[in-house]
C-alpha positions as MATLAB code, in Angstrom:
seq = 'XXXXXXXXXXXXXXXXXXXXXXXXXXXXXXXXXXXXXXXXXXXXXXXXXXXXXXXXXXXXXXXXXXXXXXXXXXXXXXXXXXXXXXXXXXXXXXXXXXXXXXXXXXXXXXXXXXXXXXXXXXXXXXXXXXXXXXXXXXXXXXXXXXXXXXX';
ca = [
     -20.835   15.547  -37.813;
     -20.417   16.431  -41.452;
     -19.624   14.387  -44.526;
     -15.924   14.134  -43.646;
     -16.767   12.976  -40.137;
     -19.139   10.322  -41.489;
     -16.584    9.084  -44.006;
     -13.933    8.956  -41.288;
     -16.265    6.961  -39.040;
     -17.109    4.478  -41.806;
     -13.459    4.024  -42.771;
     -12.551    3.428  -39.117;
     -15.285    0.804  -38.838;
     -14.050   -0.953  -41.990;
     -10.391   -0.912  -40.915;
     -11.165   -2.138  -37.408;
     -12.831   -5.267  -38.783;
      -9.579   -6.300  -40.494;
      -7.271   -5.629  -37.558;
      -7.456   -7.617  -34.371;
      -6.259   -5.360  -31.633;
      -5.295   -6.758  -28.273;
      -7.450   -5.365  -25.544;
      -5.505   -3.967  -22.644;
      -6.634   -4.865  -19.190;
      -8.117   -1.730  -17.703;
      -6.439   -0.681  -14.484;
      -8.692   -0.052  -11.521;
      -8.712    3.183   -9.583;
      -6.886    2.531   -6.337;
      -4.917    4.123   -3.532;
      -1.345    3.018   -2.862;
       0.253    3.894    0.485;
       4.032    3.841    0.808;
       6.498    4.462    3.592;
       9.314    6.554    2.120;
      12.240    7.943    4.099;
      12.220   11.734    3.567;
      14.230   14.250    5.565;
      13.775   17.618    3.866;
      11.702   19.602    1.389;
      14.038   18.565   -1.418;
      13.465   14.875   -0.722;
       9.731   15.449   -0.599;
       9.727   17.331   -3.899;
      11.904   14.696   -5.596;
       9.543   11.875   -4.570;
       6.426   13.857   -5.486;
       7.733   14.743   -8.955;
       8.818   11.163   -9.639;
       5.482    9.668   -8.628;
       3.457   12.360  -10.402;
       5.225   11.491  -13.652;
       3.719    7.977  -13.675;
       0.860    7.538  -16.136;
      -2.539    7.196  -14.488;
      -1.631    9.068  -11.293;
      -4.369   11.488  -10.214;
      -2.860   12.775   -6.961;
       0.183   12.393   -4.729;
      -0.105   13.343   -1.052;
       2.912   13.378    1.247;
       2.995   13.426    5.052;
       6.659   13.882    5.928;
       6.068   13.567    9.685;
       4.691   10.039    9.254;
       6.991    9.275    6.266;
       3.824    8.370    4.339;
       3.120    8.865    0.633;
      -0.396    8.287   -0.733;
      -0.781    7.863   -4.495;
      -4.256    7.664   -6.014;
      -5.131    6.887   -9.598;
      -5.182    4.144  -12.194;
      -1.843    2.683  -11.125;
      -0.292   -0.622  -10.114;
       1.205   -0.992   -6.659;
       4.428   -2.599   -7.920;
       5.103    0.181  -10.441;
       4.539    2.906   -7.849;
       6.924    1.195   -5.427;
       9.551    0.753   -8.142;
       9.299    4.426   -9.132;
       9.624    5.527   -5.497;
      12.734    3.369   -5.054;
      14.223    4.837   -8.255;
      14.540    8.194   -6.457;
      17.210    6.655   -4.219;
      15.034    6.791   -1.124;
      14.232    3.800    1.052;
      10.646    2.855    0.191;
       8.262    0.057    1.115;
       4.541   -0.635    1.090;
       2.876    1.023    4.108;
       3.385   -1.629    6.832;
       1.126   -0.143    9.516;
      -2.546   -0.378   10.416;
      -4.505    1.467   13.136;
      -3.893   -0.171   16.501;
      -7.609   -0.511   17.254;
      -7.941   -3.038   14.385;
      -5.484   -5.464   16.003;
      -6.617   -7.806   18.765;
      -3.321   -7.496   20.659;
      -1.468   -4.378   19.516;
       1.346   -4.753   22.048;
       2.384   -8.257   20.999;
       6.111   -8.351   20.169;
       5.556   -8.764   16.416;
       2.934   -6.020   16.095;
       4.388   -3.333   18.346;
       6.898   -1.078   16.605;
       8.602    1.891   18.266;
       9.083    3.559   14.884;
       5.393    3.371   13.983;
       3.454    6.659   13.844;
       1.181    7.365   16.827;
      -1.922    5.184   16.756;
      -0.444    2.604   14.381;
       1.111   -0.858   14.783;
       2.804   -3.199   12.335;
       0.533   -5.295   10.172;
       0.899   -8.979   11.143;
      -1.377  -11.926   10.442;
      -1.832  -13.335   13.949;
       0.576  -11.954   16.536;
      -0.514  -14.358   19.294;
      -0.108  -17.553   17.251;
       3.545  -16.814   16.552;
       4.414  -16.286   20.253;
       5.879  -19.467   21.694;
       5.807  -20.200   25.383;
       9.007  -21.936   26.422;
       8.206  -21.615   30.078;
       5.255  -23.843   31.147;
       4.242  -21.278   33.786;
       3.811  -18.655   31.049;
       1.393  -20.945   29.195;
      -0.499  -21.696   32.395;
      -1.446  -18.047   32.901;
      -1.904  -17.195   29.233;
      -5.081  -15.661   27.837;
      -4.967  -18.328   25.131;
      -5.315  -21.124   27.664;
      -9.020  -21.626   28.573;
      -8.061  -23.261   31.897;
      -5.631  -20.528   32.878;
      -7.438  -19.571   36.087;
      -8.016  -23.125   37.309;
      -5.486  -22.632   40.133;
      -7.409  -19.837   41.762;
];
């Protein structure tokens, strides 16, 4: 660091004391998973190029068989989703979780025929939303602690 470097440093210090710069909120490094409808190599390339052009993106991984796009970097989930939708493809936040993390993976709300193998739809509590209209169904339910009182 020579004389010019020192003078530059001092002038920067002096000028920064007069200006009040707004501090930007630093984005956190995160992974965003999306479900994007892709049929061919062209679709895949179009989505990959669009998402790679976002600032802060470190990598874009695409699994066409599962229709899954994984974006890692200093990005916001909403901006990644918006950019994916701008390609003209149907895109949404990855709605699936591994079936072994769900207490009842075959409940009507969680089970999805279109889900990749080993995954079910992410729902808060699939059993609480099931209503038993038939009293006999409630009598033999796993939710009822006295279900086996008849036997």
